N, C-alpha and C positions, 0 to 999 in steps of 0.2 A: 554624651551627659557627664555631669562630674558624679561624685560621692566625697566625703570626707572619709579619708581611709584612715589616717593618723592625725592627732596632737601631739605634734614635737614639744616636749620641755625639757629646754637646758637645764641642766644639773651640776654641779661643782665635783659632786662622789657620788662615781657611777654605782658601786656597791652598795652603800646604804642607801642610795636613791632605790635601785632594783629593788631590793627589799623592803622598801617603805611599801611602793608602788604595788607590788606583787599581792603583799597581804593585805594593802587599803583597799582595792578591788578584788579581789579574787582573780587574778591574772597569771599569767606564766609567759615567759620567752618564747619567742614564735621559734629563732635561729640560738645557736649558741651566742651570745652576748661576747662583742668585740669589748677591746679596752674604752673606745669611746661611744660605743651605739648599742643597743639593744631595742627591739620593737617585742610590745606585750601586747596577749590579745587574749580578751576572756575564757577562762576554764569552760564556762559553760556553753563557749564557742559562737554567741553575738555581741554584738557592740561592736562601738568603735577602740581603733589599737589605738596604744600609748606610746610611743618611741621616745626611749631619752636618748638623748644628744650629749657629750662633755663637752661642758664652755667652760675658756678658763681665762675669758676679757670679763673683767666687771662692765662692760660697753656694749657686749655682744646682745645680739636679741635673743631673750630668751624660751620663746615660745610662739609657735608657729602651726599654719595645718599645711598637711600634704592632702592635695588634693588628686584623687586617682579617675586617670580617663583610660577608655579604652582608646580615643582618635586622639592624642596629645595636640597632634599639629590644628587641629579642629575647636579644639579647646582652647588653646591660648589667643588662636584667634580671634573666638566669641569674644573672652576675656577681654583682651585688649580695645574691644567695638565697646565693650561695656564702661570704658574707664579705666581698667587695669594699665600700667605699664613696666613694661623691660628692666630689670635690676641687672647692674654690670657686677656680673659673676663671674669669677675663676673654677668653670666645670670641668669635670675629669674629663678626661677623651668620651669614658665610656655611658657618660653623665645619663641616668635615665629621667631626669626631671628639670623645669623650667622654672626658673624662678621670678616671680611678676610683685607687683605691689596695687594692691585694691589703692581709689582715690583720696586715702588718706595715708599713704604711704607705708602701711602694716603690709610685710612683706610674706607671703603663701607659695607652695612650690606645687607645679603640677606635674604627676606622675604617670609615666606611660605604662599601661601593666596591659597586657594582653588577657581575653577571657581563659585560657588559664592558669594564669597566677590568682586571678580574683576568685574561680571555684574554688580554688587549693588554700586560698585565705579563709574562706567565708565557709570551708567545712573539716577543718583544724579546731583543737580544745579537746 
């Protein structure tokens, strides 16, 4: 089963974007922000996460979905069967995500998250 875990929003100024979106949505950082990445969660504890990612290229894809899966392999196979395509991507050695594209070429990530991680994220706030 998949669920939308995060909407990933490309930004040019991380500090400004973090200040804006935390105030606009009444969200707070899930962990201490990095220079180029922060995940914001609803202060009230329920709702979709908003991840902010620093983009430096004017042609970078600025928005995509992160879909969370308890069984990433099964879900990737299912999505490929539905018409998704693999994207050639420079993965880090410890990557917990697979980049796919929908039939229109829109990219999204399938993230492997275990049950303990899901529980921690849904009870924070």
